Backbone bond lengths (Angstrom), bond angles and torsions (degrees), N, CA, C in turn:
res aa  C-N    CA-C-N  psi(-1)  N-CA   C-N-CA  omega(-1)  CA-C   N-CA-C  phi
1 M - - - 1.465 - - 1.531 109.65 -
2 L 1.334 117.58 130.85 1.454 122.00 -177.45 1.521 110.29 -73.31
3 P 1.325 116.95 139.60 1.472 118.86 178.43 1.525 110.58 -68.99
4 D 1.303 114.21 154.23 1.462 119.35 177.73 1.523 109.71 -68.66
5 V 1.316 115.39 128.48 1.460 121.20 179.32 1.518 108.43 -106.17
6 P 1.313 117.61 123.73 1.476 118.73 -179.61 1.518 110.18 -65.60
7 P 1.299 118.35 144.11 1.462 120.57 178.52 1.519 111.31 -64.27
8 L 1.332 115.52 152.92 1.458 120.02 -179.92 1.518 111.70 -68.48
9 F 1.311 116.21 -29.19 1.464 120.27 -176.61 1.518 109.38 -122.17
10 Q 1.319 115.12 121.14 1.458 120.81 177.27 1.522 108.04 -104.03
11 P 1.334 118.00 105.41 1.469 118.95 -178.07 1.510 111.28 -64.69
12 E 1.335 115.23 145.76 1.453 120.16 177.61 1.519 109.94 -65.89
13 K 1.324 114.21 145.42 1.453 119.65 -178.37 1.523 109.76 -58.45
14 P 1.342 118.04 127.09 1.468 120.02 -178.12 1.517 110.55 -64.79
15 P 1.340 116.14 152.14 1.468 119.21 179.80 1.517 111.29 -63.43
16 T 1.323 115.80 142.91 1.460 121.06 -179.40 1.524 112.38 -100.62
17 N 1.336 117.75 -12.97 1.454 120.60 179.07 1.524 109.23 -149.91
18 F 1.321 114.65 173.75 1.464 120.28 -175.73 1.527 112.01 -64.85
19 L 1.337 117.02 -41.67 1.459 120.02 -178.03 1.527 111.44 -63.16
20 Q 1.332 116.70 -36.68 1.457 119.82 177.83 1.524 110.45 -67.08
21 S 1.329 116.86 -37.37 1.465 120.46 176.59 1.526 110.82 -63.35
22 V 1.332 116.46 -42.29 1.464 120.42 177.30 1.523 110.44 -62.98
23 G 1.328 116.85 -38.24 1.466 120.90 178.06 1.518 111.98 -61.70
24 Y 1.333 117.02 -42.35 1.464 120.72 177.58 1.530 110.42 -64.16
25 A 1.328 116.67 -41.70 1.463 120.41 179.33 1.530 110.68 -64.06
26 W 1.329 116.98 -42.99 1.460 121.28 178.30 1.530 110.76 -62.04
27 S 1.322 116.13 -41.17 1.464 120.27 177.81 1.520 111.07 -61.29
28 G 1.339 117.04 -39.71 1.455 120.55 178.08 1.522 111.88 -65.53
29 L 1.334 116.92 -38.78 1.458 120.81 178.31 1.522 110.76 -63.28
30 I 1.333 117.13 -48.49 1.462 120.48 -177.78 1.522 110.79 -66.93
31 H 1.328 117.67 -36.90 1.468 120.56 176.66 1.526 110.45 -59.47
32 T 1.324 116.57 -41.92 1.466 120.30 179.09 1.520 111.24 -63.63
33 V 1.326 117.12 -42.01 1.460 120.35 179.37 1.529 110.99 -64.71
34 V 1.318 116.59 -40.85 1.464 120.57 -177.44 1.523 111.59 -67.52
35 H 1.334 116.94 -39.96 1.471 120.38 -170.03 1.523 114.60 -103.58
36 Q 1.320 118.75 -8.49 1.462 120.17 -177.83 1.533 110.12 -118.61
37 R 1.335 115.33 113.14 1.467 119.96 -179.14 1.533 111.56 -61.64
38 N 1.339 116.49 -39.70 1.462 119.02 -179.25 1.524 111.84 -62.28
39 M 1.323 116.49 -34.92 1.468 119.96 178.37 1.529 109.90 -64.61
40 R 1.310 116.83 -39.66 1.460 119.92 177.87 1.529 110.83 -63.97
41 M 1.326 117.09 -38.00 1.463 120.49 176.78 1.527 111.08 -64.66
42 H 1.334 116.91 -38.52 1.466 120.45 178.22 1.535 110.71 -66.62
43 I 1.333 117.29 -36.78 1.461 120.36 177.51 1.530 110.14 -63.14
44 I 1.328 116.64 -43.53 1.470 120.58 177.93 1.523 110.26 -62.55
45 A 1.341 116.81 -42.65 1.468 119.91 177.39 1.523 110.53 -61.66
46 G 1.325 117.33 -38.71 1.457 120.83 177.47 1.518 112.05 -63.49
47 L 1.333 117.29 -37.36 1.462 120.52 176.18 1.526 111.00 -64.02
48 L 1.329 116.64 -40.29 1.462 120.17 179.26 1.530 111.09 -65.32
49 V 1.327 116.55 -41.89 1.466 120.07 177.22 1.521 110.13 -62.97
50 S 1.329 116.89 -39.79 1.468 120.42 178.60 1.519 111.43 -62.80
51 L 1.326 116.48 -37.90 1.462 120.13 178.31 1.525 111.15 -63.33
52 V 1.339 116.04 -43.35 1.462 119.60 179.14 1.532 110.23 -65.07
53 G 1.336 116.42 -46.51 1.459 120.05 -178.03 1.510 113.82 -64.33
54 S 1.335 116.50 -30.64 1.461 119.22 179.38 1.519 112.50 -89.12
55 G 1.345 117.23 -9.85 1.457 120.35 -176.59 1.508 115.10 -96.12
56 I 1.337 117.66 -30.13 1.466 120.13 -179.13 1.527 109.20 -124.67
57 P 1.322 117.57 147.04 1.469 119.91 179.50 1.520 111.73 -71.98
58 L 1.320 116.36 122.83 1.458 122.41 179.37 1.518 109.54 -119.97
59 G 1.332 115.98 158.52 1.450 121.03 175.43 1.516 111.72 -73.75
60 L 1.330 116.16 164.01 1.461 120.73 -178.25 1.522 111.30 -60.06
61 A 1.336 117.58 -43.89 1.460 120.73 -178.38 1.526 111.02 -61.85
62 E 1.324 116.76 -39.92 1.467 119.98 -179.76 1.521 111.30 -68.60
63 K 1.334 116.60 -39.69 1.462 120.18 177.47 1.524 111.32 -61.75
64 V 1.328 115.67 -48.29 1.469 120.34 -179.09 1.530 110.32 -61.68
65 T 1.330 116.87 -41.82 1.465 120.66 -179.21 1.522 111.59 -62.18
66 L 1.332 116.92 -46.38 1.463 120.45 -178.86 1.531 111.21 -65.29
67 I 1.323 116.76 -44.60 1.468 119.65 179.67 1.521 110.58 -62.90
68 F 1.330 116.64 -43.43 1.463 120.29 -179.99 1.528 110.76 -63.12
69 C 1.321 117.24 -40.32 1.465 120.69 179.92 1.529 111.33 -63.33
70 V 1.336 116.68 -43.88 1.466 120.25 179.16 1.519 110.56 -61.53
71 L 1.326 116.59 -47.99 1.467 120.38 -178.72 1.527 111.25 -65.32
72 L 1.324 117.15 -35.97 1.462 120.56 -179.40 1.522 111.03 -66.88
73 V 1.324 117.12 -40.39 1.469 119.92 178.45 1.531 110.37 -66.04
74 L 1.333 117.75 -42.36 1.471 120.61 177.70 1.524 110.78 -62.19
75 F 1.328 116.32 -42.56 1.463 120.57 178.48 1.536 110.75 -62.11
76 A 1.331 116.32 -43.90 1.462 120.04 -178.85 1.526 111.37 -63.77
77 E 1.333 117.23 -39.24 1.465 120.36 179.54 1.528 110.82 -66.43
78 M 1.330 117.20 -39.91 1.463 119.44 177.51 1.524 110.86 -66.31
79 L 1.333 116.93 -40.09 1.464 120.29 178.15 1.522 110.44 -64.51
80 N 1.331 116.68 -39.76 1.458 120.89 177.62 1.528 111.01 -63.26
81 S 1.333 116.72 -41.94 1.466 120.45 178.99 1.519 111.43 -64.84
82 A 1.340 116.36 -40.43 1.468 119.42 177.81 1.517 111.19 -63.89
83 L 1.337 116.40 -39.76 1.463 120.11 178.95 1.526 110.74 -65.55
84 E 1.324 117.35 -38.98 1.469 120.30 177.22 1.522 111.18 -61.58
85 Q 1.336 115.88 -43.31 1.467 119.17 178.23 1.520 111.41 -62.77
86 L 1.321 116.53 -39.65 1.462 120.48 -179.94 1.525 111.24 -66.07
87 V 1.330 116.93 -41.87 1.467 120.65 178.57 1.527 110.19 -64.78
88 D 1.330 117.22 -43.43 1.467 120.02 179.18 1.520 111.66 -63.42
89 L 1.333 116.73 -33.50 1.462 120.46 178.72 1.528 111.24 -70.04
90 A 1.336 116.17 -37.57 1.470 120.04 -176.44 1.519 112.48 -82.84
91 V 1.325 117.13 -29.96 1.469 121.10 -176.04 1.515 108.40 -119.44
92 Q 1.320 117.34 111.28 1.452 122.66 -176.22 1.525 113.57 -89.99
93 Q 1.304 117.81 -6.84 1.457 121.74 177.98 1.522 109.11 -136.73
94 F 1.344 115.24 167.81 1.457 119.03 -174.91 1.524 110.81 -61.22
95 D 1.322 115.37 133.38 1.458 121.78 177.27 1.527 107.16 -142.51
96 E 1.323 116.49 130.35 1.454 120.99 -176.14 1.528 111.70 -61.23
97 K 1.333 117.55 -37.79 1.462 120.24 179.99 1.520 111.48 -69.71
98 A 1.329 116.69 -35.47 1.462 119.81 176.62 1.526 110.20 -64.83
99 K 1.320 116.42 -42.63 1.466 120.69 177.09 1.524 110.59 -61.58
100 L 1.328 116.44 -42.24 1.456 120.62 -179.93 1.527 110.97 -64.01
101 T 1.326 116.20 -38.33 1.472 120.24 177.56 1.526 111.06 -60.85
102 K 1.328 115.81 -45.58 1.468 119.80 178.86 1.525 110.96 -64.20
103 D 1.333 116.31 -43.37 1.466 120.22 -178.05 1.533 111.62 -62.34
104 I 1.323 116.58 -41.64 1.465 120.11 -179.32 1.525 110.53 -67.15
105 A 1.339 116.63 -41.02 1.470 119.43 178.24 1.528 110.83 -63.36
106 A 1.344 116.36 -41.39 1.464 119.95 177.98 1.529 110.94 -65.45
107 A 1.331 116.19 -35.75 1.462 119.93 178.22 1.522 111.09 -63.85
108 G 1.332 117.10 -36.17 1.460 120.46 177.07 1.521 111.48 -60.67
109 V 1.341 116.65 -42.51 1.467 120.20 177.34 1.524 110.45 -64.77
110 L 1.345 115.93 -40.59 1.466 120.07 -179.92 1.529 111.51 -61.92
111 V 1.327 116.21 -42.26 1.464 120.34 179.28 1.530 110.15 -62.07
112 L 1.331 116.68 -43.71 1.467 119.89 178.51 1.531 111.66 -63.55
113 A 1.347 116.01 -40.63 1.461 119.65 -179.48 1.532 111.02 -65.10
114 I 1.336 115.94 -42.15 1.468 119.57 178.06 1.525 110.15 -64.72
115 G 1.336 116.47 -43.78 1.458 120.21 178.55 1.517 112.05 -60.48
116 T 1.336 116.65 -40.64 1.462 120.74 177.97 1.520 111.20 -63.62
117 T 1.338 116.27 -40.81 1.465 120.23 177.94 1.529 111.18 -62.06
118 V 1.334 116.35 -42.02 1.466 120.32 178.72 1.522 110.77 -64.12
119 I 1.339 116.87 -43.50 1.470 120.40 178.83 1.518 110.76 -63.24
120 F 1.323 116.30 -41.91 1.464 120.57 179.07 1.535 110.71 -61.65
121 A 1.339 115.93 -44.08 1.466 119.70 178.33 1.531 111.06 -63.34
122 A 1.339 116.21 -39.73 1.468 120.07 179.76 1.528 110.84 -63.93
123 V 1.338 116.89 -38.97 1.466 120.51 178.68 1.528 110.52 -64.68
124 I 1.340 116.37 -42.72 1.462 120.34 -179.86 1.529 110.66 -64.84
125 V 1.342 116.77 -44.60 1.466 120.18 179.96 1.523 110.39 -63.93
126 H 1.340 116.60 -42.33 1.464 120.68 -179.80 1.523 111.44 -63.03
127 N 1.333 116.80 -30.09 1.459 121.31 -178.66 1.532 111.30 -107.29
128 A 1.329 115.81 29.70 1.465 119.72 -178.08 1.528 111.58 -59.30
129 H 1.325 116.24 -39.41 1.470 119.14 179.67 1.526 110.46 -64.29
130 T 1.328 117.00 -40.26 1.466 120.73 178.48 1.519 110.55 -63.57
131 V 1.337 115.85 -41.01 1.465 119.98 -180.00 1.521 110.68 -63.51
132 T 1.344 116.80 -48.02 1.467 120.20 -177.49 1.520 112.72 -67.41
133 S 1.324 116.43 -29.92 1.467 119.73 -179.95 1.527 112.29 -82.49
134 N 1.318 116.98 -7.35 1.470 121.35 178.38 1.525 110.72 -123.41
135 L 1.320 116.52 39.57 1.466 120.54 -177.28 1.534 113.38 -59.54
136 P 1.336 119.50 -39.85 1.477 117.65 176.67 1.533 112.58 -59.05
137 A 1.335 116.24 -40.08 1.470 119.51 178.62 1.520 111.09 -67.23
138 V 1.340 116.66 -38.24 1.460 120.55 178.44 1.523 110.34 -64.60
139 Q 1.335 116.78 -43.97 1.464 120.70 178.74 1.527 111.07 -62.79
140 R 1.332 115.93 -37.98 1.462 120.16 178.25 1.526 110.69 -65.69
141 Q 1.331 117.07 -40.47 1.460 120.59 177.85 1.524 110.92 -62.73
142 V 1.327 116.61 -41.11 1.466 120.16 179.02 1.523 110.44 -65.44
143 L 1.338 116.08 -43.89 1.459 120.98 -177.12 1.521 112.17 -62.21
144 W 1.335 116.85 -39.29 1.461 120.97 -178.78 1.522 112.39 -96.44
145 G 1.335 116.68 -28.59 1.454 119.74 -173.92 1.517 114.43 -78.55
146 V 1.340 117.09 -37.46 1.467 119.67 -179.34 1.532 111.11 -61.39
147 P 1.340 119.77 -47.35 1.469 118.35 175.31 1.521 112.96 -60.42
148 L 1.339 116.98 -35.76 1.468 119.67 178.51 1.528 111.00 -62.46
149 V 1.332 116.69 -45.73 1.466 120.36 179.01 1.527 110.46 -63.99
150 C 1.328 116.84 -38.64 1.464 120.44 178.15 1.533 111.06 -63.14
151 C 1.329 116.29 -39.70 1.473 119.59 177.34 1.529 110.65 -63.43
152 G 1.349 116.06 -43.56 1.460 119.57 178.59 1.521 111.78 -62.54
153 G 1.328 116.57 -43.60 1.456 119.86 178.59 1.519 112.42 -64.66
154 A 1.339 117.12 -39.76 1.463 120.74 178.92 1.531 111.25 -65.48
155 L 1.335 116.92 -36.55 1.466 119.80 177.88 1.520 111.20 -62.94
156 M 1.333 117.68 -37.77 1.465 120.96 -177.63 1.517 113.23 -83.54
157 H 1.323 118.11 -15.30 1.460 120.86 -173.60 1.521 110.90 -61.16
158 E 1.347 115.12 142.74 1.468 118.95 -175.03 1.515 114.01 -78.24
159 A 1.329 118.49 -5.34 1.463 120.63 178.61 1.527 110.31 -61.56
160 R 1.305 116.06 140.51 1.465 120.80 -179.74 1.526 109.05 -70.82
161 K 1.322 116.68 124.51 1.460 121.92 -177.25 1.525 109.13 -132.51
162 P 1.333 116.89 151.08 1.472 118.37 175.09 1.519 110.71 -67.65
163 A 1.319 115.44 152.68 1.464 120.56 -177.17 1.523 111.28 -62.13
164 W 1.335 117.56 -35.63 1.462 119.76 -177.99 1.528 111.17 -64.49
165 L 1.360 116.48 -33.08 1.456 119.49 -179.94 1.526 110.90 -68.74
166 D 1.338 116.38 -43.02 1.467 118.90 176.38 1.521 111.41 -64.19
167 G 1.326 116.64 -36.36 1.462 119.54 176.24 1.520 111.51 -63.35
168 L 1.340 116.35 -40.97 1.459 120.25 178.25 1.523 111.18 -65.82
169 L 1.346 116.50 -41.15 1.464 120.14 177.65 1.530 111.39 -62.04
170 A 1.334 115.92 -40.77 1.465 119.67 179.47 1.529 111.22 -64.74
171 L 1.338 117.10 -41.48 1.456 120.40 178.59 1.531 111.38 -65.42
172 C 1.334 116.44 -40.81 1.467 119.98 177.84 1.526 110.72 -62.97
173 A 1.338 115.91 -43.69 1.465 119.88 179.13 1.525 110.85 -61.95
174 L 1.328 116.95 -41.40 1.465 120.76 179.78 1.520 111.15 -65.21
175 G 1.339 116.56 -40.97 1.455 119.79 178.47 1.518 112.23 -64.66
176 L 1.326 116.65 -43.11 1.462 120.73 177.96 1.521 110.85 -63.63
177 W 1.341 115.85 -41.87 1.471 119.15 178.56 1.531 111.22 -62.50
178 S 1.330 117.17 -41.01 1.472 120.23 -179.82 1.517 110.69 -59.53
179 A 1.335 116.52 -40.82 1.457 119.63 179.11 1.530 110.97 -66.76
180 I 1.330 116.81 -44.12 1.471 120.97 -179.51 1.521 110.69 -65.09
181 A 1.334 117.13 -41.16 1.467 120.55 -178.58 1.529 111.77 -65.09
182 S 1.331 117.36 -27.66 1.464 120.20 -177.17 1.528 112.18 -68.30
183 W 1.342 117.94 -24.76 1.469 120.28 178.08 1.524 112.37 -119.18
184 S 1.310 116.70 13.52 1.468 120.93 -175.97 1.527 111.80 -61.66
185 E 1.324 115.32 142.30 1.464 122.03 174.82 1.525 111.95 -80.45
186 S 1.337 117.09 -13.87 1.465 121.35 -178.63 1.521 109.16 -146.89
187 Q 1.313 116.65 114.30 1.459 120.31 178.03 1.531 111.66 -68.49
188 V 1.330 116.57 -23.21 1.467 119.47 177.74 1.523 110.14 -66.73
189 F 1.334 116.69 -45.51 1.461 119.52 177.91 1.527 111.05 -67.59
190 A 1.333 117.15 -35.82 1.459 119.87 176.20 1.528 110.59 -62.81
191 A 1.333 116.69 -39.59 1.464 120.54 178.02 1.528 111.12 -66.87
192 M 1.338 116.68 -39.95 1.464 119.56 177.83 1.521 110.76 -64.27
193 M 1.331 116.46 -38.45 1.461 120.80 177.39 1.526 110.36 -61.38
194 L 1.333 116.28 -44.79 1.463 120.14 178.76 1.525 110.94 -62.97
195 G 1.335 116.75 -41.96 1.460 119.68 178.38 1.519 112.32 -60.26
196 L 1.332 117.05 -41.58 1.463 120.64 178.79 1.526 111.11 -66.78
197 L 1.330 117.13 -36.21 1.465 120.04 176.84 1.525 111.38 -66.87
198 V 1.323 116.87 -36.94 1.469 120.13 175.71 1.527 110.26 -61.99
199 V 1.339 116.87 -39.60 1.465 120.86 176.77 1.531 110.06 -62.53
200 C 1.339 116.99 -42.29 1.469 120.59 178.47 1.526 110.76 -60.26
201 A 1.337 116.81 -46.15 1.461 120.73 -179.31 1.531 111.11 -66.17
202 A 1.330 117.22 -38.94 1.467 120.72 178.98 1.526 110.98 -65.71
203 A 1.335 117.17 -35.74 1.462 120.73 177.14 1.526 110.54 -64.83
204 A 1.335 116.90 -41.21 1.462 120.38 177.86 1.531 110.60 -63.47
205 L 1.332 116.39 -41.66 1.466 120.63 178.74 1.524 110.70 -64.06
206 R 1.331 117.32 -43.13 1.467 120.94 179.09 1.531 110.62 -61.95
207 R 1.317 117.12 -38.53 1.463 120.73 179.57 1.528 110.51 -65.36
208 H 1.338 116.68 -41.28 1.464 119.59 178.39 1.531 111.14 -65.47
209 Q 1.322 116.63 -39.26 1.468 119.50 178.30 1.520 111.15 -63.34
210 A 1.334 117.04 -40.91 1.468 120.53 178.20 1.520 111.30 -65.75
211 Q 1.330 117.35 -39.45 1.462 120.72 179.88 1.516 110.75 -67.73
212 K 1.324 117.27 -35.58 1.457 120.71 178.63 1.523 111.43 -66.03
213 K 1.356 116.39 -37.13 1.469 119.96 177.62 1.517 111.87 -68.53
214 Q 1.328 116.29 -33.19 1.464 120.74 -177.21 1.520 112.21 -79.74
215 S 1.335 117.17 -26.61 1.463 119.85 -177.43 1.521 110.05 -72.66
216 P 1.355 117.33 145.77 1.456 119.50 -179.70 1.512 111.65 -67.95
217 A 1.309 116.24 146.86 1.469 121.11 -178.36 1.534 110.73 -68.30
């Protein structure tokens, strides 16, 4: 009788409840941010869009369009990353068709990103009078928003940093967000900004956890 041979692939235990499913999804999101540079760039772009949306008064249609565009680009980048992982799993050596599959998926994200940029520019041009009539608010958003975006970008950066520095960056980002949210023209954009900052902080935490596992005991 042949001995039992363990399978080469042991699937992860399926989720038993909704919260566990959300946990797996959150883990996938943070993994993408940690390992995909383009995803980090999209997060920064989302923070910039949030700053604009919370700084000047926009119509409901414009708000919905901008939020949908940001979420669609993030979704496309995650789908592209998942497809890349699937292709790498199925093809262990260079294959022209596998490369073409990755290139086409990346092109889809690029098209969405360009389209989002065009829509964003169209919204700004359409509301040029609103922007010029609210220059003090715009200047205030730049003064407080640029450091906030820099903190978010620094949290996601792959450079090895001490934990205390990431903690300080997270506190600075939270303080800047609190100030911006207090005068925000849209609490929805302020909430989206906070959500993106939480993703930045979670990515920094995930990176520290991975580095701790890799370091010798």
